[in-house]
N, C-alpha and C positions, 0 to 999 in steps of 0.2 A: 939326427939322422942315424938309422940303425947300421950295424956292421954287417948286415946280411948281403951276401954276394948275389949277383944276377943269376937267374935260373934256379936258385935254391928254394925248394919247397919247405915251408915252415908250418907246423901245426899250431894254430891259435886256439886257445880256450874260449869258451863262450863268454861274450861280453868284454874280451880283452882285445884291444887294437894291436895290429901288427903291420909290418911293411908288406906291400903288394909284391907279387912275383912279376918281374919284368924281364924282357929280352934285351939284347944288345942295342936295339933301336928304340929303347925306352917305351915299348908297347907292353901293356899288361898281358900276361900269359893266363888265359882262362883254362880252368880245369873242366872237362866235359861233365855236364850235369848228370847224365845217365851213368857215367863211370862213378861219380861220387855216390849216387844212389845205390849202385851195386856194392860198393865198399861198405856202405851202411847196412847192407842186407835188405834192401828194399826193391830188388829186381828178382823176378821169379820166372821159372819155366814150368809148364805143365803139359802133359801129353802121354802118349802110349810109351811104355817102357820097352826095354830091349827084347823081351820075349812075351810081351803082353798081346793077347788076341785083339784083332781089329774089332771095330764097332760096326755092327750091322746097321745098314740104312734100310729100315723096313717100311718106310713110308712110300705108298704107291701114288698118292696125290699130294701136291704141294699144300701144306697147311702151316700157317705161321705159328700155330700153337705147339708144334712138335719139331723143333730144331734138332739136328743131330749133335751139334757142338755149340757151346756158348762161352764167351768171356764177358763177364758182367761186373759192373761196380756194385757194391752193396748199397742198400737204401740210404746210407749216410755214413759220414766219418772218414771215408777213404776215396781219393781220386785215383783212378786206374789209367795208366798211360800205355796203350798197346804199342809194342815195338815191331813185332813180326809174328806171322802165323803161317803155317803150312798145313794143307789138307791133302791127304794121299788116298787115292783109290787103290785098295789092296787086293780085292778078289778077282777071280777069273770066272768066266762062264757065259760071256756073250750078252750081258745086260747092257742097257743104254741109259745110264742115269743122267739126271740133270743136277747141278750143284749151284747153290746160290749163297753168296756172302753179302751180308747187309749190315748197316748201322741202324740200330734201333734207338731213337732219341727220347723214349719215354721209359718210366720206371716199370720194369717187369720182374722185379726181384722177389715178389711174394707169390705164394701158391705153387711154386715149382715142384715137380717130381723129377728127380735127376740123380745121376751118379757122379760123384766128384772125381775129377782127374787128380792124380798124384802130383803135388806141387813140390818143386825142388828149388831152393834159393840159389841165386847166382852170386858168387863172390864171397859167400859166408856159409859156414856150416849151419845146418838147420837150428842147432841149439843157440847160435849167436845171431840169427837173422830175426827181423821183425816178422811176426805172424801174419801171413797173407790174409787179407780180408776179401779179395776178389772171389767171384763165383766162376770157377772154371769147371765145366761139367760136360757130360755126354748123355746120350739117350734121354733128352729132356722132353717133358710133356707138362701140361697144365699151364702153359703160358697164356696170360690174358690176351685176347685177340688184339692184333696190331693192324692199323689201317695203312694204306699207301702213304698218307700224309705224315705218318709217324716214323717212317723208315726210308732209307736210301740204299739202293742196290750198289754195292761196291764192285762185285765181280760175279761172273757167271760162266760155268762150263756146261754146255748143252750136248746131250746125246753122246756121251763118252762111251766108247766101246771098251769095256774093261778086259777084253781078251786081246787088246791091241799089242801088248808086249809079247805075250806068248804065242800068238797066232799071226796077226796081220803084219806087225812090224818085224817080227822074226823072219818072215819070208820075203818081205818087200823092202825093208830098210834095216838091215842087221846092225848098223853102227849105232842105233839107238839103245842097244843092249849094253850100255856103259853106265858108269857112275857119274858122268858129266852132267846129265840132266834127267829129270823124271817126267816122262811124257804123260803120266797119269796124276801129276801133282799140281796143286794150285797154291803158289806161294804169294804172300801179300806182305809187303814191307811198309808198315804204317809210318815209320820214322822217315823213310826216304820220300814217300809220296806226300806227306803232310808236314814234314819238317818240324815235328814236335807239337803241332797244333791239334792233333787228334787225341782227345781225352774222353774218358767215361766217368760220369758222376751221377750220384743219386739214382742208381738202378738202371742207367743206360747200358747198352751192350753192343757187342757184335755177335751175330748169329750166323751159323752155317747150316743151311737146310739142304737136304738131299731128297730126290724123288727117283724111284726105280719102279717103273710100271711092270717090268718083267721079272727076271731073276733078282733075288736079293743081293745087293752089293755090300761090301764092308770097307770101312775107312779108318785111316790113322790121322792123328792130329798132333801138332806141336804149337804151343802158344809161348810167347815171350812178352813180358810186360813189366812195368814199374808201378810202384804205389807210393803216394805221398799223402800225409794227413790233411784233410780238408780244413781243419781248424787253423792250420798254419798258412795254407796257400790260397784259400778262398777270401775274396774281399768281404769286408763287413757289410 
């Protein structure tokens, strides 16, 4: 029996057995998997920076081949675990856009025209983190057509008035002008909703489409996700 006290964490080298960490009730203390991945430099964020201009949603008719934002697994080698995402309507001007967030269950990783979002590792400096393999991008086009049977709608915001903050709510409901909530944002917590069961593999993705039939609107995005090597975690 080892001399290790209860609650004490011990680093074990690969292939070397060690005592488990237990609490006073002799129950094994598990370390959160996502926290471990963050320490290993396998958790990433991407999105608009502090002073970066928002992204125009220039699409006037819904088209699956032109999403505004995507988070996509590469064609192979890496499994992407979405954790959280937020999409923010940034412009003013009286437009009434629709926004669609969907899961795409087929490989659409080839043939894309896109602009990559800046990726920032969580828990590690970039020099010490694993290089991200996910495709996090905006103003995407060239997506191979997707049928209804290949995608599932996760969330939708319809007919959003993007002057709601500066005009309508300012005069009718002033207390919304606080930092407590964003009336023009769409936040989606994959980990809370799916309890870790939501993963992207072999070119699968989440796509955020926008449609603005009148004035062009602009959007901001934040993605948070983890990556694991498929060679380790996929069954043979």
